[in-house]
N, C-alpha and C positions, 0 to 999 in steps of 0.2 A: 400456668407455667408450662405444663406438659404440651399445650398446643403450640407453643413458641419453639419448641425444640427442633422440629424439622427446619424452620425457617433459619434457626441459628446455625444448624449443622450445614445448611446450604451456603450460608454466609462464610463459614469457616473454610468449606472447600474451595469457594471462589478465591479467598484471600490466599490460601495455600498455593492455588494455581498461578495467581498473579506473583507471588513471591519467586515460585519456582521459574516462571517465565523470564522474570527480571534477572534472576541469577544466570540463566542460559545466555541471555542477551549480553548481560555484563562480561561473561566469560570471553567472548569474542570481540568486544568493542575496541580493546586496546590493540588488537592485531588490525582490526579494520582501519582504525584511525591511523595507525602507523603506516599502513599500505597507501591511504589517501595522502598522507603528508609527504611520502615519497613521490607520489605523482605530482604534487605542487611544484617539485624542482624541474619538472619537464615543461611546464606551462609557460607560455609567453609572460614576460614580467608585467605587461599591461593589464592582464586579467588574474594575476595572482592574488591580489587583495580581495577583490570581490569574490573569487572561488573560494578562498579560505573563510570569508565571512559565511557564505552561503552553506558551505559544508560543515560549519560548526567548529572549525579547527582553531579558532581564536580563544584566548584565555577567557574563561567566564562564560562562554557560549553554552546554549542549551543544544546538545547534540541530538540528532534523530535517533530513532530506535535501531536503524541499520537491521531491519528484519530480513530484507532480501539477501544480503551478504551472509547473514547469520544462517539462513536456511542453506545457503551453498556450503558453508563450513560445517554445519551440523550434519547435513546428509553425506558430505564428503567423508567426514570423521567416522560416521555410523558405517559406511561402506568400505572403509579401509584406505581412504586417499591420504597421501602425505600432505601435511600443512602446506608445504612449500608449493605444491601442485595446485591446491585448493584456493590458496589466498589470493593469487592474482586475478583468478576468475571472479571471486567474492567482490574484490575491489572494482573490477570492471562492471559489475551489476550495480553496484551503488552509485557509480558515476553516471550510468545511463538513468538511473532513478532520478538522481538530482537533476540532471538535465531536463527531465520532463517536469520536475517540480517547478523549476525556474520558469519554463514556458506556461505551465498551468496557472500559476499564480498571476500572470499577466492576463491570460485568457479569462479567468474567473474574476479578476478584479479583487483578489485576496491581498490585503495590505499587511498581513502578518504571516510569519512562518516560524514555527517553533519558539513561539513567545517573543520574537523580534521583528522589526519591520522587514518586509519582503525585500529582496535585492532590488526589485524594480522600483520600489518606493525610496529606498535608501540611495541608490546610485543611478536610477533613471532606467527607462524601458530599453534603450540601445544597449547600455552597458549589461544588462541582465540577460538580453537575447544572445549578445556576443559571448558572454561567460557560459552559458548554456551550450552553445556551439562547441566551446573549447572543451567542455566536460565530455560531451558525446564523443568527440574525436578521441580524446585522451583514454576513454574507455577500451576502445580497440587497440590503441597503442599499447596499452598494458599488457593485453593477451599476446600481441605480436612480439613484443621485446622480452617477455618472460622466459625463462629457461624451462621450457615445456616440451614434451615430445610433440613433434610435428602433428601427429594425429590427435593429440589432445587439443592443440591450438586451433587445428582447423575445425574440429567438431564443436568446440566452444564458440568460435567466431560465427559459424553457420547458425547455431542456436540463438545466440544473443542478438544478431542481426535481424533474424527473422522475427523474433519476438518484438524487437524495437519497431520494426515496421508495422507489425500488427497492432501494436500499443498505440502508435501514431494514427493508424486508421480508426481505432476505437475512439480515441480523443476527438477526431473529427467528427465521428457520428454524434458524440456527446455534444460537441458545439452546435451541430445541426438541429438537435433535438431541443435546445434551450429555446424556451418561449414558444415552441411548436406544438400543434395538437397532440393530445395525450398518446403517448407510446404504450402498448399493453406490456404486461410483465415479461412475456417470453423475448419481446424485443428489447427491453431494457437489460435483462439478464444477459443476452447475446452481446450487447454493447459492453457490458461490465466485463465479461469473459475476455474480450479483446483488450479494452483500456487498461484493466488492472491484472486480470488473470494471465496474460501473455507474459509479462515480465516476471511475475512470481513463478510461473511455471518454468521459464527459462533459469531463473535462479536455482530451483531445485534440480533441474536437469544438469547444470553445470556441476553440481554436486556429484552426480553420478558419473559425468564425464571426467572428473578429477580422479575418481576412483578406478577409471578404466572399465566401467561397467559395460554390459552388453547393450545392444540397441534397445532390447526389451526392458531392461532395467531403467534405461535413461528415459525411455518414454513413459514408464510408470512414475518416475520422480517427476516428469512434467505434469502428468495427469494430476497427481497429488497437488503439487504447486499451484497449478491453474484453478483447481477447485477451491483450494485455500484462498487464492486470490479473490475469487468471488465473495466468499464469506467476509473476507477482510473488507472488501469494498462496500457491502452491504451495512456492515457495522460502521464504517467511516461515513456513510450517508446519514445513518441514524444519529451519529455524534454531530454531524454538521447542522442538524436541526434541534436535538434534544440534549446535546451535550454541554459542557461547561468550558468556555473559552480559556479559562485558567488552567484546565487540565490539558486540552487540545492543542493550545498555542495558536489557535487559528480562530477567525471569527464565526459566531454561531448565527444561524439564520441567513446567512449570505445566498445560499442556494435558493430559498424561497424568494428573496428579493429580487434575484436575478431571473426567476422562473426556470431555473435548471431543474431537469427532471431526475432527480435523485430517488431512491425508493420511497421515502415518505411521500413526496408529491405524486409519484406514478400510482401508489396505492389509493390516495386520495382522489385522483383524476378518474380511477377505474373502480371507485367505490359506490356506495349507494347514491341515489339520485341527488339529495340534498347537498351531501359533501362533495360530489363531483361537480355540481353547478357552482359551489362556492369556490372550489379549487380552480375551475376554469376562470372565474372572475379575477383570480390573482395573476393570470397570464394575459390578460386583456390589458391593452394600452391604458395608461402609462405603466402598468404594473403595480405590485404591491407597495404600499407606503410603509417606511420604517416604523411609522407609529401604530401600525396594525400587526406588526409582526408577532408581538406577544400574544395577541388574541388568537391569531392563526396557529400558533404552536399549540396553544391550550385547546383549540378546536380538534386538532389532529390527535392530541392525547386522549380527549373525551371520546373520540370516535374509534378508539382502539388501534390507530395507525402504529403507535409505538410498540404495542404487544405484536401486531402482525409482523413489523419489521424484524423483531427479536426471534419470532418464530422461524422465519425464512433464513436468518443468519445461523440460527442453530441447526436447521436442516442442512445448509451447505457445509458448516463445519463438520458434521457427522459424516457427510459424504467424503470429505477430505481424508478424515481419520480412517474411514473404511479403506481408501485408496492407500493410505500410509502403511496400513496392516499387511498389505500385499508385498511391501518391499523387503528385501533380504537385508535388513538392519540388524545391528548389535542390539542386544537387549536393552542396554542403556539408552543407545540412540533412538530406538522405538518409544521408550518411556518419555524422553525428553521431547521428542517431536510431537507427541500427544498432549503434553503440558502446553507447549507453545501454540498449537492449534487450539486448544480449548480457551486459552487466554484471549487469543485474537477475536474469538466470538463474544466476548463478554467484556472487553477492555474499556476504559474510560479516557484513554488518551491515545 
């Protein structure tokens, strides 16, 4: 019994972190959804229905975590920003994120999103692309039409537009790497920092901008968010192979079937000789067969790839928390930011 106590205590701490993170996300969710609903009134009527479906604004829908706008609101609040200033920026971040998800689902061939058919499956690819374009445009309309000081609007627009372009570049690098010869870990991490870290960094920076922070404070917010974004993507890659589709709302194993070089495959391709040879065979035409997927996942587990993935995720999470500790946050804000960061590194959805 005594030997089980540390493991039980760790499980309890993990559960406490998950409950704390959910409470933080829930606190802002109503405000974010209300902001998104107001944006729907500005969209062309032809894209209103698919936009509401994708954003999870329909009755009974399973909404997303709204992590990025939560970071904007949480950091803004912890730095003293009025809600009326932070909320339009948070909504804009979520619209950019949802634009990227619409396009990513098409590129990746993912047929489900948040536990329901992806929009391109439900409405067709042209409609999904067009809806994504509308959401991206609406994001910057939200900032430009909000009752914000001109300096706040200008700073926010520059940060978010720059991050969006960086994200698109990272996504293109990810597309180019699919099925290609093995990337090494530094190359992969550089791609992830652009593809996921850039927008997460902008979300955090916008919290600092909403609070009227100095350039140094805003840059520090962005550094924290960018690092946390890398940790988030590492965990996302792990869940894409070793997760439960009922929890994630997305198909599991699709990355291996497509030859997409997420973290588990990169570690396999650059691992010991036998594992690397087997992983390279998965990339050879015609690619992995679905009936071989379960055995491939088991091989990765036995080779210790899942443990290495978690170790890297923990490392990047701790780096993010070190960066967060340097921010001039309220005591409560600092505590909640740590809870949210730790949960992101161990979540199962």
